[in-house]
C-alpha positions as CSV (number, residue, x, y, z in Angstrom):
1,X,-2.8,19.5,-8.7
2,X,-6.1,21.2,-7.7
3,X,-9.2,19.6,-6.3
4,X,-12.3,21.4,-7.8
5,X,-15.8,21.3,-6.5
6,X,-18.7,22.2,-8.8
7,X,-22.0,22.8,-7.0
8,X,-25.1,22.1,-9.2
9,X,-25.6,20.2,-12.4
10,X,-27.2,22.7,-14.7
11,X,-26.0,24.8,-17.6
12,X,-23.6,27.0,-15.5
13,X,-21.7,23.9,-14.3
14,X,-21.8,22.4,-17.7
15,X,-20.3,25.6,-19.1
16,X,-17.3,25.7,-16.7
17,X,-16.5,22.0,-17.0
18,X,-14.7,22.1,-20.3
19,X,-12.3,25.0,-19.6
20,X,-11.6,23.5,-16.1
21,X,-10.8,20.1,-17.5
22,X,-8.4,21.6,-20.1
23,X,-6.1,22.5,-17.2
24,X,-6.0,18.9,-16.0
25,X,-6.9,19.3,-12.3
26,X,-6.2,16.5,-9.9
27,X,-9.9,16.0,-9.6
28,X,-13.3,17.5,-10.2
29,X,-16.3,16.7,-8.0
30,X,-19.8,17.6,-9.1
31,X,-22.2,17.9,-6.1
32,X,-26.0,18.4,-6.5
33,X,-29.1,17.9,-4.5
34,X,-30.2,15.4,-7.2
35,X,-27.3,13.0,-7.3
36,X,-28.6,11.4,-10.5
37,X,-28.1,14.7,-12.4
38,X,-24.6,15.1,-11.0
39,X,-23.7,11.5,-12.1
40,X,-25.1,12.0,-15.6
41,X,-23.0,15.1,-16.0
42,X,-19.9,13.5,-14.6
43,X,-20.3,10.5,-17.0
44,X,-20.6,12.9,-20.0
45,X,-17.2,14.5,-19.1
46,X,-15.4,11.4,-17.7
47,X,-13.3,11.0,-20.8
48,X,-11.8,14.5,-20.4
49,X,-10.4,13.9,-16.9
50,X,-11.1,12.7,-13.4
51,X,-14.7,13.7,-12.7
52,X,-16.9,12.2,-9.9
53,X,-20.3,13.0,-8.6
54,X,-22.0,13.1,-5.2
55,X,-24.9,14.5,-3.2
56,X,-24.5,17.8,-1.3
57,X,-24.8,15.8,1.9
58,X,-21.6,13.8,1.0
59,X,-19.3,16.8,1.0
60,X,-18.5,16.7,4.7
61,X,-14.8,16.2,5.4
62,X,-13.7,16.7,1.8
63,X,-11.2,19.5,0.9
64,X,-11.3,21.5,-2.2
65,X,-9.0,24.2,-3.6
66,X,-11.6,25.9,-5.8
67,X,-15.4,25.9,-5.3
68,X,-17.6,27.0,-8.2
69,X,-21.3,27.2,-7.4
70,X,-23.9,27.1,-10.1
71,X,-26.8,26.8,-7.6
72,X,-29.5,29.3,-7.4
73,X,-28.3,32.1,-5.1
74,X,-31.1,32.3,-2.6
75,X,-31.3,31.5,1.1
76,X,-31.4,27.7,1.9
77,X,-29.7,26.8,-1.4
78,X,-26.6,28.3,-2.9
79,X,-25.9,30.9,-0.2
80,X,-26.2,28.5,2.7
81,X,-23.9,26.1,1.0
82,X,-21.4,28.8,0.1
83,X,-21.4,29.9,3.8
84,X,-20.9,26.3,5.0
85,X,-18.1,25.7,2.5
86,X,-16.3,28.9,3.5
87,X,-16.1,27.5,7.1
88,X,-15.3,23.9,6.2
89,X,-12.8,24.8,3.4
90,X,-11.2,28.0,4.6
91,X,-8.4,28.0,2.0
92,X,-10.7,27.3,-1.0
93,X,-11.3,29.9,-3.7
94,X,-15.1,30.3,-4.1
95,X,-16.5,31.4,-7.5
96,X,-20.2,32.0,-8.0
97,X,-22.0,31.7,-11.4
98,X,-25.5,32.9,-11.8
99,X,-28.1,34.6,-14.0
100,X,-29.2,36.7,-11.1
101,X,-28.2,40.4,-11.8
102,X,-29.6,41.7,-8.5
103,X,-26.9,43.8,-6.8
104,X,-28.0,42.7,-3.3
105,X,-27.7,39.0,-4.2
106,X,-24.2,39.6,-5.8
107,X,-23.1,41.5,-2.7
108,X,-24.4,38.8,-0.4
109,X,-22.2,36.3,-2.4
110,X,-19.1,38.4,-1.8
111,X,-20.1,38.9,1.9
112,X,-20.2,35.1,2.3
113,X,-16.7,34.7,0.9
114,X,-17.0,34.5,-2.9
115,X,-13.9,35.9,-4.6
116,X,-15.4,36.1,-8.1
117,X,-18.9,36.3,-9.7
118,X,-19.5,35.2,-13.2
119,X,-22.7,36.4,-14.8
120,X,-24.3,33.9,-17.1
121,X,-23.9,33.5,-20.0
122,X,-20.1,33.6,-19.8
123,X,-17.4,32.5,-22.1
124,X,-14.7,29.9,-21.7
125,X,-12.1,32.6,-21.6
126,X,-13.9,34.4,-18.7
127,X,-13.8,31.1,-16.7
128,X,-10.1,30.5,-17.5
129,X,-9.0,34.1,-16.7
130,X,-11.0,34.1,-13.5
131,X,-9.5,30.8,-12.2
132,X,-6.0,31.8,-13.2
133,X,-6.3,35.2,-11.6
134,X,-7.6,33.7,-8.3
135,X,-5.0,31.0,-8.3
136,X,-2.1,33.4,-8.8
137,X,-3.5,35.6,-6.0
138,X,-3.8,32.6,-3.8
139,X,-0.3,31.4,-4.5
140,X,1.0,35.0,-3.7
141,X,-0.8,35.0,-0.4
142,X,0.6,31.5,0.5
143,X,4.1,32.6,-0.4
144,X,3.7,35.7,1.8
145,X,2.4,33.7,4.7
146,X,5.2,31.2,4.4
147,X,7.7,34.1,4.4
148,X,6.1,35.6,7.5
149,X,6.1,32.2,9.2
150,X,9.8,31.6,8.4
151,X,10.6,35.1,9.6
152,X,8.6,34.7,12.8
153,X,10.2,31.3,13.4
154,X,13.6,33.0,13.2
155,X,12.5,35.7,15.6
156,X,11.4,33.0,18.1
157,X,14.7,31.1,17.8
158,X,16.6,34.4,18.4
159,X,14.5,35.4,21.4
160,X,14.1,32.0,23.1
161,X,17.6,30.4,23.3
162,X,17.8,26.7,24.1
163,X,16.8,23.3,22.8
164,X,15.1,21.5,25.7
165,X,12.0,19.5,24.9
166,X,9.8,22.0,26.9
167,X,11.3,25.0,25.0
168,X,10.8,23.2,21.6
169,X,7.2,22.6,22.6
170,X,6.7,26.2,23.6
171,X,8.2,27.4,20.3
172,X,5.9,25.1,18.4
173,X,2.8,26.4,20.3
174,X,3.9,30.0,19.6
175,X,4.2,29.3,15.9
176,X,0.7,27.8,15.9
177,X,-0.9,30.5,18.0
178,X,0.8,33.6,16.6
179,X,-1.2,33.9,13.3
180,X,-4.5,33.5,15.1
181,X,-6.6,36.1,16.9
182,X,-6.9,34.0,20.0
183,X,-6.4,35.5,23.5
184,X,-3.6,33.7,25.3
185,X,-3.0,33.8,29.1
186,X,0.7,33.7,29.9
187,X,1.5,32.5,33.4
188,X,4.8,32.1,35.3
189,X,6.9,33.5,38.0
190,X,8.7,36.8,37.6
191,X,11.8,36.6,35.4
192,X,10.7,33.4,33.4
193,X,10.4,35.2,30.1
194,X,6.6,36.0,29.8
195,X,7.5,39.4,28.3
196,X,9.7,37.8,25.7
197,X,7.0,35.4,24.7
198,X,4.3,38.2,24.6
């Protein structure tokens, strides 16, 4: 049920493919600067599950649940792509694999949104445990968010009584805006319920 993106087509990506495909994800996409290398790797593992390949420039508009980068973690390569994917796939779980032991590079990966760092060489078990841990944490956060949303929805219904089309629209906007950090201007005459909405 998960869409997984693997960035790169080298040894690190090859090393995570087998343990990932054992869990039968909905799909695995291998993206690389050199599309030919990504296609070759995808073909090698195509009998193990749904694996496709593309260039890095073809990722726009695609959604992934887990992102694993095996690209060299330096500016203008792996780090730039990691930062871009954090913005375009905000719910994705980013994992970085690298041979780079430099603490500053590792900290930069975490600063840009990586949730895990696997130092190469790594074992199949490390990959499986890392993915399972991150996925369980993600599911827990989603359940908590759903509980808070349902709770907040109940509070709105209790505070704003009525069922007119305009009130339903207001309730929907409140549900959309409440979890954000946006500044909202409430306007209306005295006694119209601005304080209740705030």
